[in-house]
BALOBA-588115 format. One line per 8 residues: number of its first residue (from 0); their letters; for each residue x, y, z of C-alpha. Coordinates in steps of 0.2 Angstrom, whole numbers, always signed. Each point is the difference from the previous one (the first is absolute). Example, Ala and Ser with C-alpha at 12.3 -4.5 7.8 and 13.67 -1.06 7.14 Angstrom:
% residues 2
0) AS) +62 -22 +39 | +6 +17 -3
//
This chain:
% residues 193
0) MHPLHAFF) +90 -85 -43 | -11 +5 +15 | -17 +6 -6 | +3 +16 +10 | +17 +3 -8 | -8 -3 -17 | -14 +13 +4 | +13 +13 +4
8) NGLWPVSD) +11 -4 -15 | -16 +3 -10 | +1 +18 +6 | +18 +3 +1 | +15 -12 +1 | +4 -5 +18 | +17 -8 +2 | +1 -16 +10
16) QDFARLLP) +10 +10 +13 | -14 +13 +2 | -13 -14 +1 | +9 -9 +13 | -1 +16 +11 | -19 -2 -1 | -4 -19 +1 | +4 -3 +18
24) HVEPRAVA) -11 +14 +6 | -16 -5 -10 | -14 -6 +11 | -11 -14 -8 | -18 +1 +6 | -15 -11 -3 | -17 +9 -2 | -16 -9 +1
32) KGAHLLEA) -15 +3 -12 | -9 +15 +6 | +14 +6 +12 | +7 +17 -1 | +18 +4 -3 | -3 +18 +3 | -16 +8 +8 | -5 +18 -1
40) GQVCEAVF) +7 +9 +14 | +16 -10 +1 | +17 +6 -5 | +6 -9 -16 | +17 -7 +7 | +5 -10 -15 | +0 -2 -19 | -7 -18 -3
48) FVTTGFFR) +5 -11 -15 | -14 -13 -4 | +6 -17 -3 | -17 -8 -1 | -18 +5 +2 | -9 +16 -4 | -4 +16 +9 | -12 +15 -1
56) MYYVGPDG) +3 +18 +6 | -15 +9 +5 | -7 +13 +11 | -17 +3 +8 | -9 +15 -7 | -10 +13 +10 | -16 -10 -4 | +8 -16 +8
64) HEVNCRFT) +3 -9 -16 | +16 -8 -4 | +9 +7 -16 | +13 -11 -8 | +14 +10 -8 | +14 -12 -4 | +3 -19 -1 | +17 -10 +0
72) GANGFLTD) +4 -18 -3 | +15 -11 +0 | +17 +8 -5 | -7 +17 +4 | +3 +12 +14 | -12 +10 +11 | +2 +14 +13 | -9 +16 +4
80) FQSFLTQQ) +14 +11 -5 | -7 +16 +8 | +0 -9 +17 | +16 -9 -3 | +9 +16 -5 | -7 +11 +14 | -2 -14 +13 | -18 +7 +3
88) PSRYAWQA) -16 -10 +2 | -7 -7 -17 | -17 +4 -6 | +0 -16 -10 | -1 -19 +4 | +9 -14 -9 | -10 -17 +1 | +4 -17 -6
96) VQAAEVLA) -14 -5 -13 | +8 -18 +1 | +13 -8 +12 | +17 +8 -4 | +18 +1 +5 | +10 +16 -1 | +18 +6 +4 | +0 +15 +10
104) LPHALVQQ) +14 +13 -2 | -1 +11 +16 | +1 +19 -1 | +17 +1 +9 | +8 -13 -12 | -6 +9 -15 | +7 +17 +7 | +16 -9 +4
112) LYRKSPAW) +2 -7 -18 | -4 +17 -8 | +15 +7 +10 | +12 -14 -4 | -3 -3 -18 | -4 +10 -16 | -8 -15 -7 | -13 -1 +14
120) ERVGRLMA) -3 +18 -1 | -4 -1 -18 | -11 -16 +3 | -10 +10 +13 | -3 +15 -12 | -5 -12 -14 | -12 -9 +12 | -8 +17 +5
128) ERVYQQLN) -2 +5 -18 | -9 -16 -3 | -12 +3 +15 | -3 +17 -7 | -4 -7 -17 | -12 -13 +7 | -9 +14 +10 | -1 +12 -14
136) ERVELLQF) -7 -14 -11 | -15 -3 +12 | -3 +19 +1 | +0 +2 -19 | -12 -15 -2 | -12 +8 +12 | +2 +17 -8 | +1 -3 -19
144) YTPTQRYE) -8 -17 -3 | -19 -5 +0 | -4 -15 +11 | -1 -11 -15 | +17 +6 -6 | +7 -3 +18 | -6 -18 -1 | +7 -3 -17
152) YVRQQYPE) +17 +8 +5 | +1 -12 +16 | -5 -15 -11 | +13 +4 -12 | +14 +6 +11 | -3 -10 +16 | -10 -16 -5 | +5 -9 +16
160) LLTQISQA) -11 +12 +10 | -15 -7 -8 | +4 -17 +9 | +9 +5 +16 | -13 +12 +7 | -19 +1 +3 | -12 +10 -11 | -3 +12 +14
168) QLASYLGV) +19 +3 +2 | +2 +3 -19 | -15 +11 +0 | +7 +10 +14 | +17 +2 -9 | -9 +6 -16 | -10 +12 +10 | -17 -7 -4
176) QPESLSRI) -14 -10 +9 | +0 -19 -1 | -16 +1 -10 | +7 +12 -12 | +15 -12 -3 | -12 -14 -3 | -9 +10 -14 | +17 +5 -8
184) RHRLSQKK) +5 -18 +0 | -17 -5 -7 | +0 +13 -14 | +18 -4 -5 | -4 -19 -1 | -15 +4 -11 | +11 +10 -12 | +12 -15 -2
192) G) -14 -13 -1
//
């Protein structure tokens, strides 16, 4: 089974016939390490399925510092749903943390699939719900957890982040300075030792 078909089936069963409507229109793209799939100010024209590689979603705050807010690796998808749905410029950027390959599902194709198939309409809704849950998870981490609890949560729920991204990127995601993250990690290692 095609990895993209398996991903969609994990959300909602998509028949071979419905998947066949999609596959000829999917656009494979290679993305070099450090390159942007989406830059702030651009309209997000597609939903992307990551076949290999790792991406970060970030924005530049008023102080000029980059703030990481989401990460996605192989067999995940990425988009800026606000920009994708409204076809207005994005405030976010998606950058490849390592060389990657993605499959692009263009906006017009997605809208066409929604109109032609109840299964695709259901998949779209479930993907939007998943994005909401991911965004809400980050908001709740920042609002209700201490910095140490945030680090422990990420370490338990997303251990791949500890090896895929830099300490500065992780600190930004956790809402702390890199020096604070170093102290948190040191304190936790002392407790275990």
